[in-house]
N, C-alpha and C positions, 0 to 999 in steps of 0.2 A: 569441313574447310570453313563453314558459315556460308557456303553459297548454295542456292537451290538450283536445281536442274529440272527442267521442264521437258519432259519426254514426249509431249504429245505431237503427233505429225512426224513428218520427215525432217524436221529441223529441230534440233536441240537449243533450248535457250537457258543460258547461265545467269542469273542474277544475284547480285550481292555486292559485299564491299569489293574494291578492285583487285586486293591483294588474293582474296578468297576465290574471287572469278578465275584469276589467272592461275591458280592453283588446282581448281576444278577443272579448267580447259586443258592443263597440261595432263591431268588424270585421264580424261577422257580419252585425249589424242593417243595416249599411251596404251590405254585398255584396246582401242581400235587397233592400233598397229601391233601390238605383242599379246594381247589376250589377258594381260594382267597390267598392275601398276604398282610401283614401289609403295604406295602410299599404304597398299592391304597389308603390310608386313612390317614387323619392328625389325630392326638390324636387317635391313634388306641386302640380299646378296644374288648377283646373277653369275653364272659360271657354265662350264660346257664339259662335256666328255667326249672324245673323239671315238666312234663307233663305225666299224665296216657294216655295210646295208645288210650282209648275211645275219647280222645278230638283231636286226631290228624287229623279225617277228617274236624272239624271245623274249624282246623288251616289251612289246605291245600286248603280248599273250592273246588267248582265243577271245573273241569279241572284246578286247581291251582290258582283260582282268588284270593282268600284271601292271600295266601303265596307271590304271586306276588304282591299284594298291598303294603304288608308290605316292600317288598325287594325294589320297585320302589320308594315308596313315603318316606321312611326313609334312603334308600342308605345303607342297611345294607344285610349281608350274613345271611341266615336262614337255619339251616341244621336239618333236622328230622332224627333219627337215624330209622335203619331197626330194626324191631321187630320180634318176632315169631309169629306164626299164630294165637295162643291162649293167647297173651299177653293181650288182652282187659278183658280178664275174670279173671286176677289175680289183685292185688293190687299194683304192682311195678310200678313206675314212671320211665320215662326215660329223660336223658337231651337234650332239644332242644337247639343247638349251636346259638350263635349270634356273629357276628362279626361286626365291622364298626367304626364309630367315636363313641367316650365315649357316648355323649349325645343321639345319634341316637340307640345305644344299650340298653340304660335305657328307651327310649321310646318304643322300640320295646318289651322290656320285660313288659312294661305296658300294651301294645296292647294285647300281647298273655294271660296274666293275665285277662285282661277284656273279651277277648272271651271264655277263661275257665269259669269264674265265670258267665257272663250275655249272651253269645252266639254271642256277637258283640263288635265291638269299633268302634269309630268314623272314623279312618282312612280306615278299611275295609268295613264297613258299613254304609255310611253318612246318616244321618237323622233319624236313629234308636236311640229309647231311651228306656229306662225302668223305671220303678216306683216301689218302694215298699210301701206297704201300712200293716198298723197295724189292723188285724181283730179280733174283739172280739171272743172268743169260740163260744158263742151262736149263732153266725151269720154263721159259717162254713157251716151248713146244707142247708143254702140259697144259697153259692157260690157253693159248691161241687154238690148240687143236691139230 
């Protein structure tokens, strides 16, 4: 922006031309509020996917490995909301926020939807596939046991 930000101490000081200072201040406030700012991305977009909290562990993965893959490979920010302790027992869905370039936000939405529907996506679980078969009702007893 042409502004300089001094981060020494507890108070940040922004100096430069008035327009640049204003723009830098808005970016810092957005970073504090959201954890990202629109200036970081070309063709910036924010969107969300509604997700039942029972799917959150699948989206996060062990030690955050799934959500990190989504963030790293697509270059998007993913924010999972905090929920009440008993949220998985209800039917309410929560918004999982996405931010980044428009194309990658759409890809991230598809990845999250795939994980919710199939338990995996190519980006997060490479090499995993799923197949759907139609089985005649008379054969159920042989498959189920």
